C-alpha positions in Angstrom: 4.3 18.4 -10.5 7.3 20.4 -11.9 10.7 18.9 -11.9 13.3 20.7 -9.7 16.0 22.5 -11.5 18.6 21.2 -9.1 21.1 18.8 -10.7 20.7 16.2 -8.0 16.8 16.4 -8.0 15.0 13.1 -8.3 12.9 12.4 -11.4 9.3 13.6 -11.4 7.1 11.6 -9.0 3.6 10.3 -10.0 2.2 12.5 -7.1 3.7 14.9 -4.7 4.1 14.8 -0.9 1.1 17.0 -0.1 -1.4 14.3 -1.2 -0.2 12.0 1.5 0.1 14.8 4.1 -3.4 15.9 3.4 -4.6 12.2 3.8 -2.7 11.9 7.1 -4.2 15.2 8.5 -7.6 14.1 7.4 -7.2 10.6 9.0 -6.1 12.1 12.4 -9.0 14.5 12.4 -11.5 11.8 11.4 -10.3 9.3 13.9 -10.7 11.9 16.7 -14.0 13.2 15.5 -15.6 9.8 15.1 -14.5 8.3 18.4 -17.9 8.8 20.1 -20.1 8.3 17.0 -22.6 5.6 17.9 -22.3 3.5 14.8 -20.9 0.0 14.1 -17.1 0.0 13.8 -17.3 -0.9 10.1 -19.4 2.2 9.4 -17.0 4.4 11.3 -14.1 2.8 9.4 -15.8 3.6 6.1 -16.3 7.2 7.2 -12.6 7.6 8.1 -11.6 6.0 4.7 -14.0 8.4 2.8 -12.6 11.5 4.5 -9.0 10.4 3.8 -9.8 9.5 0.2 -11.5 12.8 -0.4 -8.6 14.8 1.0 -6.1 13.1 -1.3 -8.3 13.2 -4.4 -8.8 16.9 -4.0 -5.1 17.5 -3.6 -4.2 15.3 -6.6 -6.7 16.9 -8.8 -6.4 20.5 -7.7 -2.8 20.8 -6.7 -1.0 18.3 -8.8 -3.5 18.2 -11.7 -2.8 14.5 -12.1 -5.7 14.0 -14.5 -3.7 16.0 -17.0 -0.7 13.6 -16.8 0.0 11.8 -20.1 -0.2 8.5 -18.2 -3.8 9.2 -17.3 -4.9 8.9 -21.0 -7.3 11.8 -20.5 -7.8 15.1 -22.2 -8.4 18.4 -20.4 -11.9 18.7 -21.9 -14.5 16.2 -23.3 -13.3 14.8 -26.7 -16.7 13.4 -27.9 -20.4 13.4 -27.0 -21.7 10.7 -24.6 -21.6 7.3 -26.3 -24.5 5.5 -24.6 -23.7 2.1 -26.1 -20.1 2.0 -25.1 -20.9 3.5 -21.6 -23.4 0.6 -21.1 -20.8 -1.9 -22.3 -18.3 -0.5 -19.7 -21.0 -0.5 -17.0 -21.7 -4.1 -17.7 -18.0 -4.9 -17.8 -17.5 -3.3 -14.4 -20.4 -5.3 -12.8 -19.3 -8.5 -14.4 -15.9 -7.9 -12.8 -17.4 -7.1 -9.4 -19.7 -10.1 -9.7 -16.8 -12.4 -10.5 -14.8 -11.2 -7.5 -17.9 -11.6 -5.2 -18.4 -15.1 -6.6 -14.9 -16.0 -5.6 -15.4 -14.7 -2.1 -18.5 -16.9 -1.8 -16.7 -19.9 -3.4 -13.4 -19.8 -1.4 -13.8 -21.2 2.1 -11.2 -18.8 3.6 -13.6 -15.9 3.1 -16.3 -17.6 5.1 -14.2 -17.1 8.2 -15.6 -14.5 10.7 -12.3 -12.6 10.3 -13.7 -11.2 7.0 -17.1 -10.3 8.5 -16.4 -6.5 8.8 -15.4 -6.4 5.1 -18.6 -8.1 4.0 -20.7 -5.8 6.1 -18.9 -2.7 4.8 -19.2 -3.9 1.1 -22.9 -4.4 1.4 -23.2 -1.0 3.2 -21.3 0.8 0.4 -22.9 -1.1 -2.4 -25.8 1.5 -3.1 -23.3 4.3 -3.4 -21.2 2.2 -6.0 -24.4 1.5 -7.9 -25.3 5.2 -8.1 -21.8 6.6 -8.8 -20.4 4.1 -11.3 -22.6 5.2 -14.3 -21.7 8.9 -13.7 -18.0 8.1 -13.4 -17.9 5.8 -16.4 -19.8 8.3 -18.6 -17.5 11.2 -17.4 -14.2 9.3 -18.0 -15.4 7.8 -21.3 -15.8 11.3 -22.8 -12.3 12.3 -21.6 -10.4 9.2 -22.7 -8.1 9.5 -25.6 -8.6 5.8 -26.2 -12.0 4.9 -24.8 -12.0 1.2 -25.8 -10.7 -0.1 -22.6 -10.9 -3.5 -20.8 -14.3 -2.7 -19.4 -15.7 -2.0 -22.9 -14.1 -5.2 -24.2 -15.6 -7.2 -21.3 -19.0 -5.7 -21.8 -19.0 -6.8 -25.4 -18.8 -10.4 -24.4 -22.5 -10.1 -23.3 -23.4 -9.3 -26.9 -21.3 -12.2 -28.2 -18.8 -9.8 -29.8 -15.3 -11.2 -29.9 -12.9 -8.9 -27.9 -10.5 -7.0 -30.0 -7.6 -7.4 -27.5 -7.5 -10.5 -25.2 -4.3 -9.3 -23.6 -6.1 -6.2 -22.3 -8.6 -8.6 -20.6 -5.9 -10.7 -19.1 -4.2 -7.7 -17.6 -7.6 -6.5 -16.4 -8.1 -9.9 -14.7 -4.7 -9.9 -13.0 -5.2 -6.4 -11.7 -8.6 -7.2 -10.2 -7.1 -10.4 -8.6 -4.6 -8.2 -6.8 -7.3 -5.8 -5.7 -9.7 -8.6 -4.7 -7.0 -10.2 -2.5 -5.6 -7.3 -0.7 -8.6 -5.0 -0.2 -10.5 -7.3 2.2 -7.4 -8.1 4.2 -6.3 -4.4 4.5 -9.9 -3.3 5.3 -10.2 -5.8 8.2 -6.8 -4.8 9.6 -7.8 -1.2 9.4 -11.3 -1.8 11.0 -9.7 -3.8 13.8 -6.9 -1.3 14.4 -9.4 1.6 14.5 -11.8 -0.3 16.9 -8.8 -1.0 19.3 -7.8 2.7 19.1 -11.3 3.9 19.8 -11.7 1.5 22.7 -8.4 2.6 24.3 -7.7 5.7 26.4 -8.4 9.0 24.7 -5.1 10.6 25.8 -1.6 9.3 25.0 0.7 8.9 28.0 4.0 10.5 27.1 5.4 10.1 30.7 5.7 6.4 30.3 7.9 5.3 27.4 6.4 1.8 27.3 2.9 3.1 26.8 4.1 5.8 24.3 6.0 3.1 22.3 2.9 0.8 22.2 0.7 3.6 21.0 3.2 4.8 18.4 3.7 1.4 16.9 -0.1 0.7 16.8 -0.8 4.1 15.3 1.9 3.9 12.6 0.7 0.4 11.5 -2.8 1.7 11.4 -1.7 4.5 9.1 0.0 2.0 6.8 -3.1 -0.3 6.3 -5.5 2.7 6.2 -3.7 4.2 3.3 -3.5 0.9 1.6 -7.3 0.4 1.8 -7.9 3.8 0.2 -5.3 3.1 -2.5 -6.6 -0.4 -3.4 -10.2 1.0 -3.5 -9.5 4.0 -5.8 -7.8 2.4 -8.8 -9.2 5.3 -11.0 -8.0 6.7 -14.3 -9.4 10.1 -13.3 -6.8 10.4 -10.6 -4.2 8.7 -12.7 -4.0 6.0 -10.0 -5.1 3.2 -12.3 -3.0 0.0 -12.7 -0.5 0.5 -15.6 0.7 -3.1 -15.4 0.6 -6.1 -13.1 3.5 -8.4 -12.1 3.8 -10.8 -15.1 5.8 -13.7 -13.4 4.7 -16.5 -11.1 7.8 -16.0 -9.0 6.8 -12.4 -8.3 3.3 -13.4 -7.2 4.7 -16.3 -5.0 7.2 -14.3 -3.1 4.7 -11.5 -2.5 1.7 -13.5 -1.5 3.9 -15.7 0.8 4.1 -12.6 3.1 0.3 -12.4 3.7 -2.5 -14.6 5.2 -3.4 -17.2 4.6 -0.1 -18.2 3.0 2.2 -16.8 5.7 0.1 -18.2 8.6 -0.1 -21.7 7.0 3.5 -21.9 5.6 5.7 -19.0 6.7 5.0 -19.3 10.5 5.7 -23.0 10.4 9.0 -22.9 8.5 10.4 -19.5 9.3 9.4 -19.1 13.0 12.4 -17.1 14.2 10.9 -15.9 17.5 10.7 -19.2 19.2 11.3 -18.2 22.7 8.8 -15.3 22.6 11.4 -13.0 24.4 11.5 -9.7 22.6 13.6 -6.6 23.1 11.8 -5.3 26.2 12.5 -8.6 28.0 16.3 -8.1 27.6 16.6 -4.3 27.9 13.9 -3.4 30.6 16.6 -3.5 33.4 18.6 -0.8 31.5 16.2 2.3 31.2 18.5 4.4 29.1 19.3 1.6 26.6 15.6 0.6 26.7 14.5 4.0 25.7 17.2 4.4 23.0 16.5 1.0 21.4 12.8 1.5 21.4 13.1 4.9 19.9 15.1 3.5 17.0 12.4 0.9 16.5 9.8 3.6 16.4 11.9 5.6 13.9 12.1 2.5 11.6 8.3 2.0 11.7 7.8 5.7 11.1 9.9 5.5 7.9 7.9 2.4 7.0 4.6 4.2 7.3 6.0 7.3 5.6 6.8 5.2 2.6 3.2 4.1 2.3 1.9 7.6 2.9 4.2 8.8 0.1 2.3 6.7 -2.4 -0.9 8.6 -1.7 -3.6 6.9 -3.9 -1.1 4.7 -5.6 0.1 2.2 -3.1 -0.3 -1.4 -4.3 1.5 -4.8 -4.3 2.3 -6.5 -7.6 1.3 -3.5 -9.8 2.7 -0.4 -11.3 0.5 2.6 -10.6 3.0 5.4 -11.1 6.6 5.7 -9.9 7.0 7.5 -6.6 10.3 9.4 -6.1 9.7 11.6 -3.1 9.5 10.9 0.7 12.0 8.2 1.7 12.1 7.0 -1.9 14.2 10.0 -2.5 17.0 8.2 -0.8 16.4 4.4 -1.1 14.5 2.3 -3.6 12.9 0.0 -0.9 12.7 2.0 2.3 9.7 0.1 3.6 11.3 -3.4 3.2 14.6 -2.1 4.5 13.1 -0.6 7.7 10.7 -3.5 8.3 13.5 -6.1 8.2 15.9 -4.1 10.4 13.0 -3.6 12.7 12.4 -7.3 13.0 16.0 -7.9 14.2 15.7 -5.1 16.7 12.3 -6.2 18.0 12.9 -10.0 18.3 16.6 -9.8 19.0 17.0 -13.4 17.8 20.8 -13.3 18.6 19.7 -13.3 22.4 17.7 -16.3 23.5 16.4 -17.6 26.8 16.7 -21.1 25.4 20.5 -21.1 24.7 22.9 -20.3 21.9 21.7 -23.0 19.6 18.2 -21.6 19.5 19.6 -18.1 19.1 21.7 -19.3 16.0 18.6 -21.1 14.6 16.5 -18.0 15.1 19.0 -15.7 13.3 19.2 -18.1 10.4 15.4 -18.3 10.2 15.0 -14.5 10.3 17.7 -14.3 7.6 15.4 -16.5 5.6 12.5 -14.0 6.1 14.9 -11.2 5.0 15.7 -13.2 1.8 12.0 -13.4 1.0 11.8 -9.6 1.1 15.1 -9.4 -1.0 13.4 -11.5 -3.6 10.3 -9.3 -3.5 12.6 -6.3 -4.2 14.2 -8.1 -7.1 11.0 -9.2 -8.7 9.4 -5.8 -8.2 12.3 -4.0 -9.8 12.3 -6.5 -12.7 8.6 -5.7 -13.3 8.9 -1.9 -12.8 11.9 -1.7 -15.0 9.6 -2.1 -18.1 8.6 1.5 -17.3 11.1 4.1 -18.5 10.3 6.4 -15.6 11.5 3.6 -13.2 14.7 3.1 -15.1 15.3 6.9 -14.8 14.6 6.6 -11.1 17.0 3.6 -10.8 19.8 5.7 -12.4 19.1 8.6 -10.1 19.4 6.4 -7.0 22.5 4.8 -8.3 24.0 8.3 -8.5 22.4 10.2 -5.7 20.8 7.7 -3.3 21.8 7.1 0.3 24.3 4.3 -0.5 25.9 6.3 -3.3 26.4 9.2 -0.9 27.9 7.0 1.7 30.3 5.5 -0.7 31.4 8.9 -2.0 31.9 10.3 1.6 35.6 10.6 2.5 37.0 8.4 5.4 37.0 10.0 8.8 40.7 10.4 8.8 40.6 12.5 5.7 37.7 14.6 7.1 39.7 15.2 10.2 42.7 16.3 8.2 
């Protein structure tokens, strides 16, 4: 993607906005088309994901030509004949990795829960396609790679008792697959359940009733968020330049991130940072005031819309704990952490902890606890920036936001009295 000539244009983004837009249009079309398809929900979910993935891959390869980015490590044309031995090493390395992840799913009791049933069914259903496609993909990419001795090749050599040439490459490979192995099942189940609920509901959205419209809007936007996450965690591919460049290197970064997801949040966070103790949310307090109710709910919807927009802007590159290319378009054009910002403001507006049916002491307690949740996300932002700052592209992006971001523009704007004069 070409850099704009405008002096206040953001640095080049790893992908452009049309990738996410294509994925979103494909998602809406697939969800509508597959509503009455008589197949198990996990099969219909796989179909939606495949359509969305295909749309974004086509745009990335044909419009943005991401495979020609220097960060992809690929040449425009094959650099060498097929190396059968190295290709076999890489294929063995891939299946060793997949086997290790599958063994962890079998070993860890949390994955025996019925919650993960749809993911297991989907994984077995898609396994034949992975078996057939993986040799073709590996052989293709190996011929295009400028440096073909990657982590899969190193791992495959272990089978022949060859000592790996670069252990740090294998360590980074392991960290990346831990991220993928943790988040992919979780996001797939969320997507599967959200799609099942959407398909089971009414086929038409009621726009004459704000409460119903709000409920549908919130559910749909969160569906978009997790759906794009599943596609991105699945397609960590060098061919689309969506591979993992690096993974969070610090324990603190992992802790504050994983704390926000099951099973850690449900077993720890909900016990110690339970800020919605009275269960009375914004609708409870504002329902008697229709105008304020509609305005307040619309702001919440707008915040969730920006949150989902942030995920869509990543296209194939969304991921926690990794750097898969720096995104500078969409809401990232204005703020470094738009998703965190909108999510945390939204929680204050949804739960309204400052109003409580249980008295002012509970309200104060709830506010302090929600501030604790906000601090966790602040720590996530800090650790993520510390990790991403190792990439010169992110440092350039940080400098741009410092000069032209939303807060910089607000600080530079003259006071109202001066504008009036």
